[in-house]
C-alpha positions in Angstrom: -20.0 9.8 10.0 -18.2 7.1 8.4 -18.8 7.1 4.5 -16.7 4.6 3.0 -15.5 0.8 3.9 -12.1 -0.1 3.1 -10.7 -3.5 3.3 -7.1 -4.1 5.3 -4.8 -6.5 4.0 -2.4 -8.4 5.9 -0.3 -11.0 4.2 0.4 -14.1 5.5 3.2 -14.6 8.6 5.4 -17.7 7.9 4.4 -20.0 10.6 7.0 -22.4 12.2 4.6 -25.2 12.0 5.6 -27.8 9.4 3.9 -30.9 7.5 4.7 -34.2 7.0 7.1 -34.0 4.6 8.7 -30.8 6.5 7.7 -28.1 4.7 6.1 -25.0 6.2 2.4 -24.4 6.4 1.2 -21.5 4.3 -1.2 -19.4 6.3 -3.9 -17.4 4.4 -3.4 -13.9 4.3 -6.3 -12.0 6.3 -8.7 -9.3 5.2 -10.9 -6.8 7.4 -13.6 -4.4 6.3 -13.9 -1.2 8.3 -15.4 1.9 7.8 -13.4 4.9 7.0 -13.3 8.6 5.6 -11.7 9.3 2.3 -10.2 12.2 2.0 -8.1 14.0 -1.0 -4.1 14.8 -0.9 -2.8 18.1 -0.6 -0.6 19.6 -3.8 2.6 19.8 -1.3 2.2 15.8 -0.3 1.3 15.1 -3.9 4.7 16.9 -5.2 6.6 15.6 -2.1 5.3 12.1 -3.0 6.4 12.7 -6.4 9.9 13.6 -6.0 10.1 11.1 -3.7 9.3 8.6 -6.7 6.2 7.6 -5.0 2.3 8.6 -5.8 0.3 9.8 -2.8 -3.1 9.2 -4.3 -5.5 9.4 -1.2 -5.8 9.4 2.3 -8.3 7.4 4.3 -9.3 8.1 7.7 -10.0 5.8 10.4 -10.2 4.4 14.1 -6.9 3.1 15.6 -8.2 0.3 17.1 -9.4 -0.9 13.5 -5.4 -0.4 12.3 -3.0 -3.2 12.8 -0.2 -2.2 10.7 -1.8 -3.5 7.6 0.4 -2.3 4.3 -2.0 -3.0 1.4 -6.0 -1.6 1.2 -8.9 -2.3 -0.9 -10.9 1.0 -1.8 -13.9 1.0 -4.0 -12.4 -1.9 -5.8 -8.6 -0.6 -6.4 -5.8 -1.8 -4.4 -3.7 1.0 -2.6 -0.7 0.5 -0.7 0.0 2.3 2.5 3.1 4.9 2.0 2.8 6.5 5.7 0.4 6.8 8.9 -0.2 9.9 11.0 -1.9 9.9 14.1 -4.7 12.6 14.2 -5.8 12.5 17.7 -6.2 9.4 20.6 -9.2 7.9 18.4 -8.1 8.4 14.7 -5.5 7.5 12.3 -4.9 8.5 8.7 -3.2 6.7 5.9 -1.7 8.0 3.2 -2.2 5.7 -0.1 -0.6 4.7 -3.3 -2.1 3.2 -6.1 -0.3 -0.2 -7.0 -1.2 0.3 -10.7 0.4 3.8 -10.5 3.5 2.2 -8.8 4.2 -0.4 -11.1 3.7 1.9 -14.3 6.3 4.9 -12.7 9.2 2.0 -12.3 11.9 1.8 -15.5 12.3 -0.7 -17.6 15.7 -2.1 -17.4 17.3 -3.1 -20.2 18.1 -6.8 -20.9 21.5 -8.2 -21.1 21.5 -9.3 -24.5 19.8 -5.9 -25.9 22.4 -3.3 -27.0 23.0 -0.3 -24.9 22.3 3.1 -25.9 25.1 5.4 -26.6 25.8 8.4 -25.1 28.1 10.0 -27.1 27.5 12.4 -30.3 
């Protein structure tokens, strides 16, 4: 039934433990690979995400017990962020994903303080 594998990435959590110098001890992010089904995003969902300034790239369907609220996933070598989740039924959850590269390129560059501002008068 499951045709693909997705790696779920959980960011390292802050730990209350400190080293001998009093600095917090960093923990490693965790990753788990689980089985999933890859699905396409419909037109309506794609365009509504565009209006919100995001891009819904694809969806994956997996068992709810496998998902622990991770916000980053890797599928077929590409990193995605989780835009939203949808519980299909008691066993399955659907994650709507956005390509992290597309998110980075959708950001408009901000002018630097020493650059002249474009004039709007004619």
